[in-house]
DRENGU-94845 format. One record per residue: x negated, y negated, z of N, C-alpha, C, O in turn; residue number from 1. Coordinates in nm, 2 decimals. Each point is the difference from the previous one (the first is absolute). Layout:
<sites>
SITE     nu     nv     nw    cau    cav    caw     cu     cv     cw     ou     ov     ow  nr
SITE      X      Y      Z      X      Y      Z      X      Y      Z      X      Y      Z NUM
...
</sites>
This chain:
<sites>
SITE     nu     nv     nw    cau    cav    caw     cu     cv     cw     ou     ov     ow  nr
SITE  -1.88  -1.91  -1.25   0.00   0.02   0.14   0.13  -0.05   0.07   0.04  -0.11  -0.03   1
SITE   0.02   0.19   0.11   0.12  -0.04   0.07  -0.02  -0.10   0.11  -0.12  -0.01   0.05   2
SITE   0.22  -0.06  -0.02  -0.01  -0.10   0.10  -0.05   0.05   0.14  -0.08  -0.06   0.06   3
SITE   0.13   0.18  -0.02  -0.04   0.06   0.12  -0.06   0.14  -0.02   0.00   0.08   0.09   4
SITE  -0.05  -0.06  -0.21  -0.07   0.13  -0.04   0.10   0.11   0.02  -0.04   0.11   0.04   5
SITE   0.16  -0.12  -0.08   0.10   0.10   0.01   0.07   0.03   0.13   0.08   0.09   0.02   6
SITE  -0.12  -0.17   0.08   0.06   0.02   0.14   0.15  -0.02   0.00   0.07   0.08   0.06   7
SITE  -0.02  -0.19  -0.13   0.14  -0.02   0.00   0.08   0.11  -0.07   0.10   0.04   0.05   8
SITE  -0.16   0.01  -0.16   0.07   0.11  -0.07   0.00   0.13   0.09   0.10   0.07   0.00   9
SITE  -0.21  -0.05   0.07   0.00   0.12   0.09   0.10  -0.02   0.12   0.07   0.10   0.03  10
SITE  -0.06  -0.22   0.02   0.10  -0.03   0.10   0.14   0.02  -0.06   0.09   0.05   0.07  11
SITE  -0.07  -0.09  -0.19   0.13   0.02  -0.07   0.04   0.15  -0.01   0.11   0.04   0.02  12
SITE  -0.21   0.04  -0.05   0.02   0.15  -0.01   0.04   0.05   0.14   0.09   0.08   0.01  13
SITE  -0.16  -0.13   0.09   0.04   0.04   0.14   0.14  -0.04   0.04   0.07   0.08   0.06  14
SITE  -0.03  -0.20  -0.10   0.13  -0.05   0.03   0.11   0.09  -0.08   0.10   0.02   0.05  15
SITE  -0.14   0.01  -0.17   0.10   0.09  -0.08   0.01   0.13   0.07   0.11   0.06   0.01  16
SITE  -0.22   0.00   0.04   0.01   0.13   0.07   0.09  -0.02   0.13   0.08   0.08   0.02  17
SITE  -0.11  -0.18   0.05   0.08  -0.03   0.13   0.14  -0.02  -0.03   0.09   0.05   0.08  18
SITE  -0.05  -0.11  -0.19   0.14  -0.03  -0.04   0.06   0.14  -0.03   0.12   0.02   0.04  19
SITE  -0.19   0.06  -0.12   0.06   0.13  -0.04   0.02   0.09   0.13   0.10   0.06   0.01  20
SITE  -0.20  -0.06   0.07   0.01   0.07   0.13   0.11  -0.04   0.08   0.07   0.08   0.06  21
SITE  -0.04  -0.21  -0.05   0.11  -0.06   0.08   0.13   0.05  -0.06   0.09   0.03   0.08  22
SITE  -0.08  -0.03  -0.21   0.13   0.04  -0.07   0.02   0.15   0.03   0.12   0.04   0.03  23
SITE  -0.22   0.04  -0.03   0.02   0.14   0.02   0.04   0.03   0.14   0.08   0.08   0.03  24
SITE  -0.15  -0.15   0.07   0.03   0.02   0.14   0.15  -0.04   0.03   0.07   0.06   0.07  25
SITE  -0.03  -0.18  -0.13   0.13  -0.05   0.02   0.11   0.10  -0.06   0.10   0.02   0.06  26
SITE  -0.14   0.04  -0.18   0.09   0.10  -0.06   0.01   0.12   0.09   0.11   0.06   0.02  27
SITE  -0.22  -0.01   0.04   0.00   0.11   0.09   0.09  -0.03   0.13   0.08   0.09   0.04  28
SITE  -0.09  -0.21   0.01   0.07  -0.03   0.12   0.15  -0.01  -0.04   0.09   0.04   0.08  29
SITE  -0.06  -0.10  -0.19   0.14  -0.01  -0.04   0.07   0.13  -0.03   0.12   0.02   0.02  30
SITE  -0.20   0.08  -0.05   0.05   0.14  -0.03  -0.02   0.09   0.11   0.00   0.13  -0.02  31
SITE  -0.03  -0.18   0.14  -0.03   0.09   0.11   0.12   0.10   0.04  -0.03   0.10   0.06  32
SITE   0.15  -0.14  -0.10   0.11   0.09   0.03   0.06   0.07  -0.12   0.10   0.07   0.01  33
SITE  -0.16  -0.09  -0.13   0.04   0.06  -0.12  -0.04   0.15   0.00  -0.11   0.04   0.01  34
SITE   0.21   0.05  -0.03  -0.03   0.15  -0.01  -0.09   0.03  -0.11   0.02  -0.06  -0.11  35
SITE  -0.12   0.14   0.13  -0.10   0.05  -0.10  -0.09  -0.11  -0.06  -0.06   0.03  -0.10  36
SITE   0.06  -0.15   0.16  -0.09  -0.10  -0.05  -0.14   0.03   0.05  -0.02   0.04   0.12  37
SITE  -0.08  -0.05  -0.21  -0.14   0.03   0.04  -0.08  -0.13   0.00   0.01  -0.08  -0.09  38
SITE  -0.08   0.06   0.20  -0.08  -0.12   0.02  -0.10  -0.01  -0.11  -0.05   0.09  -0.05  39
SITE   0.02  -0.22   0.02  -0.10  -0.03  -0.10  -0.11  -0.08   0.06   0.01  -0.05   0.11  40
SITE  -0.13   0.05  -0.18  -0.11  -0.07   0.05  -0.08  -0.06  -0.11   0.02   0.05  -0.12  41
SITE  -0.10  -0.15   0.14  -0.09  -0.06  -0.10  -0.14   0.04   0.03  -0.05  -0.02   0.12  42
SITE  -0.02   0.08  -0.21  -0.14   0.05   0.03  -0.09  -0.04  -0.12   0.02   0.06  -0.11  43
SITE  -0.11  -0.15   0.13  -0.10  -0.03  -0.11  -0.09   0.12  -0.02  -0.04   0.02  -0.11  44
SITE   0.00   0.05   0.22  -0.09   0.11  -0.02   0.06   0.11  -0.08  -0.06   0.06  -0.09  45
SITE   0.19  -0.03   0.11   0.07   0.10  -0.08   0.02  -0.05  -0.14  -0.02   0.08  -0.10  46
SITE   0.04  -0.21   0.07   0.01  -0.05  -0.13  -0.13   0.01  -0.07   0.00   0.04  -0.12  47
SITE  -0.11  -0.07   0.18  -0.13   0.02  -0.05  -0.03   0.14  -0.04  -0.06   0.03  -0.10  48
SITE   0.09   0.06   0.19  -0.02   0.14  -0.02   0.08   0.05  -0.12  -0.05   0.08  -0.08  49
SITE   0.17  -0.12   0.07   0.09   0.04  -0.12  -0.06  -0.06  -0.13   0.00   0.07  -0.10  50
SITE  -0.05  -0.19   0.11  -0.06  -0.06  -0.12  -0.12   0.07  -0.04  -0.03   0.01  -0.12  51
SITE  -0.05   0.04   0.21  -0.13   0.07  -0.03   0.03   0.14  -0.07  -0.08   0.05  -0.08  52
SITE   0.19   0.01   0.12   0.03   0.14  -0.05   0.10   0.00  -0.12   0.01   0.10  -0.06  53
SITE   0.04  -0.22   0.03   0.09   0.00  -0.12  -0.06  -0.08  -0.11  -0.10  -0.07   0.01  54
SITE   0.15   0.09  -0.13  -0.04  -0.08  -0.12   0.12  -0.05  -0.07   0.11   0.04   0.03  55
SITE  -0.13  -0.11  -0.14   0.10  -0.07  -0.07   0.03   0.07  -0.13  -0.10   0.03  -0.07  56
SITE   0.22  -0.02   0.03   0.04   0.06  -0.13   0.00  -0.11  -0.11   0.06  -0.10   0.02  57
SITE  -0.13   0.13  -0.13  -0.01  -0.10  -0.10  -0.01   0.07  -0.14  -0.04   0.12   0.00  58
SITE   0.06  -0.19  -0.11  -0.01   0.05  -0.13  -0.15   0.00  -0.04  -0.06  -0.11   0.01  59
SITE   0.01   0.22  -0.05  -0.14   0.01  -0.04  -0.01   0.00  -0.15   0.06   0.08  -0.07  60
SITE  -0.14  -0.17   0.02  -0.02  -0.01  -0.15  -0.12   0.08  -0.04  -0.03   0.02  -0.12  61
SITE  -0.06   0.02   0.21  -0.12   0.07  -0.03  -0.02   0.10   0.11   0.03  -0.02   0.12  62
SITE  -0.08   0.14  -0.15  -0.03   0.10   0.10  -0.11  -0.03   0.10  -0.01   0.06   0.10  63
SITE  -0.06  -0.16  -0.13  -0.11  -0.05   0.09   0.06  -0.10   0.11  -0.07  -0.03   0.09  64
SITE   0.19  -0.01  -0.11   0.06  -0.09   0.10   0.03   0.07   0.13   0.02   0.12  -0.01  65
SITE  -0.02  -0.19   0.12   0.03   0.06   0.13   0.15   0.05   0.00   0.09  -0.08  -0.04  66
SITE  -0.06   0.19   0.10   0.13   0.05   0.01   0.06  -0.06   0.13  -0.06   0.00   0.11  67
SITE   0.19  -0.04  -0.12   0.06  -0.07   0.12   0.13   0.07   0.04   0.07   0.06  -0.09  68
SITE  -0.04  -0.07   0.22   0.13   0.05   0.05   0.04  -0.11   0.10  -0.08  -0.08   0.04  69
SITE   0.21   0.08   0.01   0.05  -0.10   0.09   0.06   0.06   0.12   0.05   0.12   0.00  70
SITE  -0.04  -0.20   0.11   0.07   0.04   0.12   0.13  -0.08   0.01  -0.01  -0.13  -0.02  71
SITE   0.12   0.19   0.04   0.13  -0.07  -0.01   0.05  -0.04   0.14   0.12   0.03   0.03  72
SITE  -0.19  -0.09   0.05   0.04  -0.05   0.13   0.09  -0.12  -0.02  -0.02  -0.09  -0.08  73
SITE   0.13   0.08   0.16   0.10  -0.11  -0.01  -0.07  -0.14   0.04  -0.01  -0.09  -0.09  74
SITE  -0.04   0.08   0.21  -0.07  -0.12   0.04  -0.14   0.03   0.04  -0.02   0.10   0.08  75
SITE  -0.08  -0.17  -0.13  -0.13   0.04   0.04  -0.03  -0.01   0.15   0.03  -0.10   0.06  76
SITE  -0.08   0.21  -0.01  -0.04   0.01   0.14   0.11   0.04   0.09  -0.03   0.01   0.12  77
SITE   0.15   0.00  -0.16   0.11   0.04   0.09   0.03   0.15  -0.01   0.02   0.05  -0.11  78
SITE  -0.02   0.01   0.22   0.01   0.15   0.01   0.10   0.04   0.10   0.02  -0.07   0.11  79
SITE   0.06   0.18  -0.13   0.10   0.05   0.09  -0.06   0.12   0.08  -0.08   0.07  -0.05  80
SITE   0.12  -0.06   0.17  -0.03   0.11   0.08   0.11   0.11  -0.02   0.10  -0.01   0.07  81
SITE  -0.11   0.09  -0.17   0.11   0.09  -0.04   0.03   0.12   0.10   0.11   0.04   0.01  82
SITE  -0.21   0.00   0.06   0.02   0.12   0.09   0.01  -0.04   0.15  -0.02   0.09   0.09  83
SITE   0.06  -0.21  -0.06   0.00  -0.05   0.14   0.14  -0.03   0.04   0.07  -0.08  -0.07  84
SITE  -0.02   0.14   0.18   0.13  -0.03   0.05  -0.01  -0.02   0.15  -0.05   0.08   0.07  85
SITE   0.11  -0.19  -0.02   0.00  -0.03   0.14   0.14   0.03   0.06   0.01   0.00   0.13  86
SITE   0.09   0.01  -0.21   0.14   0.02   0.05   0.06   0.12  -0.06  -0.05   0.05  -0.10  87
SITE   0.16  -0.01   0.16   0.08   0.12  -0.05   0.05  -0.03  -0.14   0.02   0.10  -0.08  88
SITE   0.01  -0.22   0.04   0.06  -0.04  -0.13  -0.10  -0.01  -0.11   0.03  -0.04  -0.11  89
SITE  -0.16   0.08   0.14  -0.10   0.00  -0.10  -0.07  -0.14  -0.02  -0.09  -0.01  -0.09  90
SITE   0.12  -0.08   0.17  -0.06  -0.14  -0.01  -0.15   0.01   0.05  -0.03   0.06   0.10  91
SITE  -0.06  -0.13  -0.18  -0.14   0.01   0.04  -0.06  -0.13   0.05  -0.12  -0.02  -0.02  92
SITE   0.20  -0.07   0.08  -0.04  -0.13   0.05  -0.03   0.01   0.15   0.09   0.03   0.07  93
SITE  -0.21  -0.06  -0.03  -0.04  -0.01   0.14   0.00  -0.15   0.03  -0.09  -0.07  -0.04  94
SITE   0.19   0.02   0.12   0.02  -0.14   0.02  -0.12  -0.06   0.08  -0.04  -0.11  -0.03  95
SITE  -0.02   0.18   0.12  -0.11  -0.05   0.07  -0.12  -0.03  -0.09  -0.06  -0.10   0.01  96
SITE   0.04   0.20  -0.10  -0.11  -0.02  -0.10   0.03  -0.11  -0.09  -0.09  -0.08  -0.03  97
SITE   0.21   0.06  -0.02   0.04  -0.10  -0.09  -0.02  -0.14   0.07  -0.05  -0.09  -0.07  98
SITE   0.10   0.08   0.19  -0.02  -0.13   0.07  -0.14  -0.04   0.02  -0.04  -0.11  -0.01  99
SITE  -0.04   0.21   0.05  -0.15  -0.02   0.02  -0.06  -0.04  -0.14  -0.09  -0.09   0.00 100
SITE   0.13   0.15  -0.10  -0.06  -0.03  -0.14   0.04  -0.14  -0.04  -0.08  -0.07  -0.06 101
SITE   0.21   0.03   0.09   0.04  -0.13  -0.03  -0.08  -0.11   0.08  -0.03  -0.10  -0.06 102
SITE   0.01   0.13   0.18  -0.08  -0.10   0.09  -0.14  -0.01  -0.06  -0.06  -0.11  -0.01 103
SITE   0.00   0.23  -0.02  -0.14   0.00  -0.05  -0.01  -0.08  -0.14  -0.09  -0.07  -0.02 104
SITE   0.19   0.10  -0.06   0.00  -0.07  -0.13   0.02  -0.15   0.01  -0.05  -0.07  -0.08 105
SITE   0.13   0.03   0.18   0.03  -0.14   0.02  -0.13  -0.07   0.04  -0.03  -0.11  -0.05 106
SITE  -0.05   0.17   0.14  -0.13  -0.05   0.04  -0.09  -0.01  -0.12  -0.07  -0.10  -0.01 107
SITE   0.06   0.20  -0.07  -0.08   0.00  -0.12   0.04  -0.11  -0.09  -0.09  -0.07  -0.05 108
SITE   0.22   0.06   0.02   0.05  -0.11  -0.09  -0.04  -0.14   0.05  -0.04  -0.08  -0.08 109
SITE   0.07   0.06   0.21  -0.03  -0.13   0.06  -0.15  -0.03  -0.01  -0.04  -0.12  -0.02 110
SITE  -0.05   0.22   0.04  -0.14  -0.02  -0.01  -0.04  -0.04  -0.14  -0.08  -0.09  -0.02 111
SITE   0.14   0.15  -0.08  -0.03  -0.04  -0.14   0.05  -0.14  -0.03  -0.07  -0.07  -0.07 112
SITE   0.19   0.04   0.12   0.05  -0.14  -0.02  -0.09  -0.10   0.06  -0.03  -0.11  -0.06 113
SITE  -0.02   0.13   0.18  -0.10  -0.09   0.07  -0.12  -0.01  -0.09  -0.06  -0.11  -0.01 114
SITE   0.01   0.22  -0.05  -0.12  -0.01  -0.08   0.02  -0.08  -0.13  -0.09  -0.08  -0.04 115
SITE   0.21   0.10  -0.02   0.03  -0.08  -0.12   0.01  -0.15   0.04  -0.05  -0.08  -0.08 116
SITE   0.11   0.05   0.19   0.01  -0.14   0.04  -0.14  -0.06   0.02  -0.02  -0.11  -0.03 117
SITE  -0.07   0.19   0.09  -0.13  -0.05   0.03  -0.07  -0.03  -0.14  -0.07  -0.10  -0.01 118
SITE   0.08   0.19  -0.08  -0.06  -0.02  -0.13   0.06  -0.12  -0.07  -0.08  -0.08  -0.06 119
SITE   0.21   0.06   0.06   0.06  -0.11  -0.06  -0.03  -0.13   0.07  -0.01  -0.11  -0.06 120
SITE   0.00   0.11   0.19  -0.04  -0.12   0.08  -0.15  -0.04  -0.04  -0.03  -0.12  -0.01 121
SITE  -0.05   0.22  -0.01  -0.14  -0.03  -0.05   0.00  -0.07  -0.13  -0.07  -0.09  -0.02 122
SITE   0.15   0.14  -0.07   0.02  -0.06  -0.13   0.05  -0.15   0.01  -0.05  -0.09  -0.07 123
SITE   0.15   0.07   0.16   0.05  -0.13   0.02  -0.11  -0.09   0.05   0.00  -0.12  -0.04 124
SITE  -0.08   0.16   0.14  -0.11  -0.08   0.05  -0.10  -0.04  -0.11  -0.04  -0.11   0.00 125
SITE   0.01   0.21  -0.08  -0.09  -0.03  -0.11   0.06  -0.10  -0.10  -0.07  -0.09  -0.04 126
SITE   0.20   0.10   0.01   0.07  -0.09  -0.09   0.00  -0.14   0.05   0.00  -0.09  -0.07 127
SITE   0.02   0.08   0.20   0.00  -0.13   0.07  -0.14  -0.06   0.02  -0.01  -0.12   0.04 128
SITE  -0.09   0.19  -0.08  -0.14  -0.05   0.02  -0.05   0.02   0.14  -0.09  -0.07   0.04 129
SITE   0.14   0.16   0.03  -0.05   0.04   0.13   0.05  -0.09   0.11  -0.05   0.01   0.12 130
SITE   0.15  -0.09  -0.14   0.05  -0.09   0.11   0.12   0.06   0.06   0.06  -0.06   0.09 131
</sites>
């Protein structure tokens, strides 16, 4: 049984998502004037949908084994908006959307950090014997 029944690891996954999202938004903002750059986004729902529809390629030693195929995405959960252009130069970055996304992600990240701190403070209180 885990110390917090998996809560810390779930919070860690959330922080990993928030970190990836922050990197993608920062990349979009940095490339807002780059011709033909297409905005990217992080989507757990899209990642889950892709995982449900794809399979993994593997060597089968028996015909009764499950057949596998794979999905070759570069970074899990990161997707480009290929058909979207906001400017004449083909750039697909909407700065208002990116700034709002950055603010939303920052709030999400800070909430997760506060929750991790609460869990670790609880552990510290228990280790000190409740004093």
